[in-house]
C-alpha positions in Angstrom: -23.2 1.5 -20.1 -22.9 -2.8 -20.6 -20.8 -4.0 -23.8 -24.0 -5.9 -24.7 -26.2 -2.8 -25.1 -23.5 -1.2 -27.6 -24.2 -1.8 -31.6 -22.3 -0.7 -34.0 -25.4 1.2 -35.6 -27.2 2.3 -32.5 -23.8 3.0 -30.3 -23.7 6.6 -31.5 -27.5 7.2 -29.9 -27.6 5.3 -27.7 -24.3 7.1 -25.9 -26.4 10.2 -26.7 -29.5 8.9 -24.9 -27.6 8.2 -21.3 -25.2 10.8 -21.4 -26.9 14.6 -20.7 -27.1 17.3 -23.9 -24.9 19.7 -22.5 -22.3 17.3 -22.3 -21.8 18.0 -26.5 -20.6 20.4 -28.4 -23.8 19.9 -30.8 -27.1 18.4 -30.8 -25.9 16.2 -33.4 -22.3 14.7 -32.6 -20.5 13.0 -30.0 -17.8 15.7 -29.5 -17.2 17.2 -25.8 -18.0 20.5 -25.3 -15.4 23.0 -25.7 -16.8 24.5 -22.4 -15.8 21.8 -20.8 -12.5 21.3 -22.0 -11.4 24.6 -21.0 -12.1 24.0 -17.6 -9.4 23.5 -15.2 -10.2 19.7 -13.5 -11.6 20.8 -9.9 -14.1 22.8 -12.0 -14.5 20.3 -14.8 -15.6 18.2 -11.9 -18.2 20.5 -10.1 -19.7 21.0 -13.6 -20.4 17.3 -14.5 -21.2 16.8 -10.9 -24.2 19.2 -11.8 -25.0 18.0 -15.4 -25.0 14.7 -14.0 -27.5 15.3 -11.1 -25.1 13.7 -8.8 -25.3 16.5 -6.1 -29.3 15.7 -5.3 -27.7 13.5 -2.3 -24.6 14.8 -0.3 -22.8 11.6 -1.0 -19.8 11.9 1.5 -17.5 10.0 -1.0 -18.3 12.5 -3.6 -17.5 15.0 -1.2 -14.2 13.4 -0.1 -13.0 13.1 -3.6 -14.0 16.5 -4.5 -12.1 18.0 -1.9 -8.6 15.6 -3.5 -9.1 16.8 -6.6 -9.3 20.5 -5.0 -6.1 19.5 -3.1 -4.2 18.3 -6.6 -5.5 21.1 -8.4 -4.1 23.5 -6.1 -0.5 21.5 -5.2 0.1 20.4 -8.6 -1.8 21.1 -12.0 -4.8 20.8 -13.7 -4.0 18.3 -16.1 -7.1 15.3 -16.5 -4.2 13.0 -17.4 -2.0 13.6 -15.3 -4.7 13.4 -12.5 -6.0 10.2 -13.4 -2.4 8.7 -13.1 -1.6 10.6 -10.0 -5.1 8.7 -9.0 -4.2 5.2 -10.1 -1.0 5.4 -7.8 -2.7 7.2 -4.7 -6.3 6.4 -4.6 -5.5 3.8 -1.8 -4.0 6.9 0.7 -7.3 8.6 0.6 -10.0 7.9 2.3 -13.4 9.3 3.8 -12.3 11.1 7.4 -14.9 10.5 10.4 -14.9 12.7 13.1 -13.8 10.9 16.4 -17.6 11.1 18.0 -19.1 9.6 15.0 -21.2 6.3 14.4 -19.0 4.6 12.0 -16.8 1.9 11.3 -13.0 2.6 10.3 -10.6 0.7 8.6 -7.5 0.7 9.0 -4.1 -1.2 8.8 -2.2 -2.9 12.3 0.2 -0.4 11.8 -2.0 2.6 11.2 -4.0 1.4 14.4 -0.8 2.1 16.6 -1.5 4.4 19.7 -5.1 3.9 19.1 -8.4 2.5 20.7 -11.5 1.8 19.7 -14.4 0.0 21.4 -15.3 -2.7 19.2 -12.2 -4.2 17.3 -12.0 -6.7 14.3 -9.5 -8.5 13.5 -10.9 -10.7 10.3 -7.5 -11.9 8.9 -5.4 -12.8 11.3 -3.6 -14.9 9.2 0.1 -12.8 8.9 3.1 -15.3 8.7 5.7 -15.2 11.3 8.6 -16.6 9.2 10.4 -16.2 6.2 8.6 -16.8 2.7 10.7 -18.0 0.2 8.6 -16.6 -2.5 8.0 -12.9 -1.3 11.2 -12.5 1.1 14.7 -12.0 -0.6 17.7 -12.1 1.7 21.5 -10.5 1.6 24.0 -12.6 3.2 27.3 -13.7 3.2 30.4 -16.2 4.2 33.6 -16.7 5.1 33.9 -20.3 3.7 35.5 -20.2 0.5 34.5 -20.4 -2.1 31.5 -18.4 -1.4 33.7 -16.0 0.2 34.7 -14.5 -3.3 31.8 -12.3 -3.0 31.0 -9.7 0.0 27.0 -10.9 0.2 24.5 -12.7 -2.2 21.1 -12.1 -2.8 19.1 -15.0 -2.7 15.6 -16.4 -2.0 14.7 -16.7 1.7 14.3 -20.3 1.5 14.3 -22.9 4.7 17.3 -24.8 2.6 19.6 -21.5 3.9 19.4 -23.3 7.4 22.0 -26.0 6.4 23.7 -23.9 4.2 27.4 -21.6 4.6 24.9 -18.9 5.1 22.6 -20.2 8.1 23.9 -17.2 10.2 22.2 -14.5 8.1 19.5 -16.8 7.3 18.8 -17.4 11.2 18.9 -13.8 11.9 16.9 -12.8 9.2 13.8 -15.1 10.8 14.3 -14.6 14.7 13.8 -10.7 13.2 11.2 -11.8 11.1 9.2 -13.5 13.7 9.6 -10.9 16.8 8.6 -8.3 13.9 5.2 -10.4 13.5 4.9 -10.8 17.4 4.9 -7.4 18.3 2.3 -6.3 14.9 0.0 -9.5 17.2 0.3 -7.7 20.5 -0.5 -4.4 18.9 -3.4 -5.6 16.8 -4.8 -7.6 20.1 -4.4 -4.6 22.7 -6.3 -2.0 20.3 -9.9 -3.1 21.8 -11.3 -1.3 25.1 -14.5 -3.6 25.5 -14.7 -6.4 22.3 -12.0 -7.9 20.4 -13.1 -10.5 17.1 -10.8 -12.1 15.4 -10.7 -14.4 12.8 -8.5 -16.6 11.8 -8.4 -19.7 8.8 -9.6 -23.3 10.1 -7.5 -24.8 7.9 -3.6 -23.9 8.8 -0.7 -23.2 6.7 2.5 -25.1 6.3 4.1 -22.0 7.2 3.6 -20.3 11.1 1.3 -17.8 10.9 -0.9 -15.5 13.4 -3.5 -18.4 13.1 -1.4 -21.3 14.4 -0.5 -19.6 17.2 -3.2 -18.4 18.4 -4.7 -21.9 17.9 -2.4 -23.5 19.5 -2.1 -21.1 22.6 -6.1 -22.0 23.3 -5.8 -25.9 22.3 -2.2 -25.6 24.7 -3.2 -23.9 28.0 -6.0 -26.3 30.1 -7.6 -22.8 31.2 -8.0 -21.5 27.9 -9.2 -24.8 26.0 -12.3 -25.2 28.2 -13.8 -22.4 26.5 -13.1 -23.5 23.1 -15.7 -25.3 21.2 -14.2 -27.6 18.6 -17.0 -28.4 16.7 -17.6 -25.2 15.8 -14.1 -23.7 15.8 -15.6 -20.9 18.1 -13.6 -19.7 21.5 -15.3 -17.0 23.4 -14.5 -15.0 26.1 -16.2 -12.8 28.2 -19.7 -11.1 28.7 -21.1 -10.1 25.6 -23.7 -7.5 27.2 -23.9 -3.9 25.8 -21.5 -1.8 27.8 -23.7 1.3 28.6 -22.6 4.5 26.2 -20.7 7.1 28.4 -22.6 10.2 27.7 -20.2 12.8 27.9 -21.3 17.1 28.0 -20.0 19.7 25.3 -17.4 17.1 23.5 -20.0 15.2 21.5 -20.1 15.9 17.4 -22.4 18.7 16.7 -22.0 18.4 12.9 -24.7 19.2 10.6 -25.5 16.8 7.9 -26.7 18.7 4.4 -28.8 16.9 2.3 -27.7 17.9 -1.2 -24.7 19.3 -3.0 -24.2 22.5 -5.1 -21.9 22.3 -7.8 -21.0 24.3 -11.0 -18.4 26.3 -13.0 -17.3 28.5 -9.8 -16.7 31.4 -12.5 -20.8 31.4 -12.5 -20.5 31.8 -8.9 -17.8 34.7 -7.2 -16.1 37.3 -9.1 -12.1 36.9 -8.6 -10.1 40.3 -7.2 -7.7 40.9 -10.4 -4.3 41.1 -9.4 -3.6 44.0 -12.0 -5.2 46.6 -9.6 -1.5 46.0 -7.4 0.5 46.9 -10.6 0.7 50.7 -10.3 0.9 51.6 -14.4 3.4 55.0 -14.8 1.4 56.4 -18.2 -2.1 54.8 -19.3 -1.6 54.3 -22.9 1.5 51.3 -23.5 2.1 48.5 -21.7 5.6 48.7 -21.9 5.6 51.9 -20.0 3.8 50.0 -16.6 5.8 49.9 -13.6 5.8 46.1 -13.7 6.0 45.6 -17.2 9.4 42.9 -17.0 7.6 41.0 -14.2 4.2 40.6 -16.6 6.4 39.7 -19.3 8.3 37.3 -17.0 4.9 35.7 -16.3 3.3 35.1 -20.1 6.7 33.3 -20.9 6.0 30.9 -18.5 3.1 30.4 -20.1 4.2 29.9 -23.2 4.0 26.4 -24.6 5.6 27.6 -27.9 6.7 30.0 -30.3 3.4 29.2 -32.7 0.5 32.3 -32.6 -1.7 30.0 -30.7 0.6 30.0 -27.5 0.7 33.5 -27.7 -2.6 34.0 -27.3 -3.4 31.4 -24.8 -0.7 32.7 -22.6 -2.3 36.2 -23.1 -5.7 35.2 -21.9 -4.0 33.6 -19.2 -2.5 36.7 -18.1 -6.1 38.2 -18.1 -7.5 35.0 -15.9 -4.3 36.1 -13.2 -5.2 39.5 -13.5 -1.7 40.8 -14.0 -3.5 42.8 -17.7 -6.8 43.7 -18.9 -8.8 42.8 -21.6 -7.8 45.8 -23.4 -3.9 45.0 -22.8 -4.4 41.5 -24.7 -3.0 42.7 -28.7 -0.2 45.0 -27.0 1.0 41.9 -25.0 0.6 39.7 -27.3 2.6 41.9 -29.6 5.4 41.8 -27.1 5.6 38.2 -27.0 6.1 38.0 -31.0 8.9 40.8 -30.9 10.7 38.7 -28.3 10.3 35.4 -30.4 11.3 37.3 -33.7 15.2 36.6 -32.3 15.8 33.1 -33.5 17.7 32.8 -30.5 14.8 33.1 -28.4 12.8 31.2 -30.5 14.7 28.2 -29.9 14.1 28.2 -26.2 10.6 27.6 -26.7 10.9 24.4 -28.7 8.1 22.0 -26.5 10.2 18.8 -27.8 13.1 19.3 -25.2 11.9 22.5 -22.9 11.5 22.0 -19.2 9.6 25.2 -17.9 9.9 26.2 -14.3 10.4 22.3 -13.4 11.8 21.8 -10.2 14.8 19.8 -8.8 14.9 18.8 -5.5 17.9 17.8 -4.1 19.3 15.2 -1.5 19.0 17.5 1.4 15.7 18.7 0.4 16.3 22.2 -1.4 14.5 22.9 -4.3 15.4 25.2 -7.4 13.3 26.2 -10.0 15.6 27.7 -13.5 12.8 29.2 -15.4 13.7 26.7 -18.5 16.2 24.1 -19.2 16.4 22.8 -22.7 17.8 19.2 -22.6 19.2 16.9 -25.6 21.3 13.9 -24.7 23.8 14.8 -22.0 23.8 18.8 -23.0 21.7 21.1 -21.5 21.1 24.8 -21.8 19.8 27.1 -18.7 17.8 30.4 -19.7 16.8 32.3 -16.7 14.7 35.7 -17.4 15.2 38.8 -15.3 12.5 41.8 -14.9 15.1 44.1 -13.0 18.8 45.4 -13.4 21.6 43.5 -14.1 23.4 41.9 -10.5 26.0 39.9 -10.0 24.1 37.5 -8.0 22.1 37.0 -11.0 25.0 35.2 -12.4 25.6 33.1 -9.1 21.9 31.8 -9.7 22.7 30.4 -13.1 26.2 28.7 -11.9 24.3 26.9 -9.4 22.0 25.7 -11.6 24.7 24.7 -13.4 26.3 22.8 -10.8 23.2 21.2 -10.3 22.5 19.9 -14.0 26.2 18.7 -13.6 25.4 16.5 -10.3 22.5 15.0 -12.5 25.0 13.8 -15.1 25.0 16.3 -18.1 28.4 17.1 -19.3 27.9 20.1 -21.6 25.7 22.7 -19.8 25.3 27.1 -21.1 23.8 29.4 -19.1 21.7 32.4 -20.4 20.1 35.3 -18.5 17.4 37.3 -20.7 17.0 40.7 -19.0 13.2 41.9 -20.0 13.4 45.2 -19.8 15.9 45.7 -22.5 15.3 42.7 -23.9 18.8 41.5 -24.0 20.2 38.2 -23.7 23.9 37.5 -21.7 25.7 34.6 -22.0 27.3 33.3 -18.6 31.0 31.7 -18.9 
């Protein structure tokens, strides 16, 4: 919508005019449908594609965007706001994927083009600087000459004035390395083409040396190359512009099928998920606590709890049904189990949403990943809670002590450790 279309007296009706009716909760309001707000991010995107008719044509970019959404929701979470923040930081890294044999233009940086070849290559802006730039580059420099030997190093702008200073050695070394790096960059850029290479350079050169100036000086400074340089049109052409006959290869072309339209919608209406509860063998069919895997189910339920509120308990039970761990009939029993657990004041504090991190991954410098069930944080104090569904084992104590050591390295001073055994609902404080 254009902003000049919006007026206070018609904004709501205009909004409804351009948005499909299924988007709203009811015909007389602009509140988003609860059906949409309850979907995961990928299912929501599929539903919106169908709702707005975006899948009438198979748009390559839309399909690629849905692929990114699917991967994100599988690796991270289904939170819309989390995805938006992630997308703002990572959208430049996600591009459409074109098969190698497809007739298409690929856009990439010179660094990513290393090792690749193409029949025709365009370098539209051969204007990168060869030297150091005082506005963008900073250097660590040092000197043995008093009084500049007081500090081991100084962080300064890469100004050309450093050539005539006590830091000339460091500046000259960095300038030479930068020049060599950019010369190598030019070599990579100019050797990617198999048949034709088009280079665009700025007609007005900058004060600092750049790739365009190097090309211009090479063309005008060489008797052989200067003969082909058109000074009036500022153009240089070498070789023949003839079209090279296309190579025909058998059995190696791209034989993909181009679809005409997309079929989108809520995945729940398309497939039936096989529930996981079939893998959990009950000892009796009457009570949840008599299930062989009761502890596993409670462990999962506690991971779904965001708070001790009854709404959170109900949501956790619903998620157990969706994941296939329990049936609809078992919801009242699991809710009763959770309320019984949260009746313990100490346990209830573990689910304070203000300062709890649930199953948050901790990555160590060596790449190892640890994930405590719960960590409660208050300034430099932390409480570790790990839920256990089996019998007591000395390894459980060693595990929470490992978590304690990790949190200690992260700067926490006072750390308490708790093991909560779900079979008998007993808390063990680890010293």
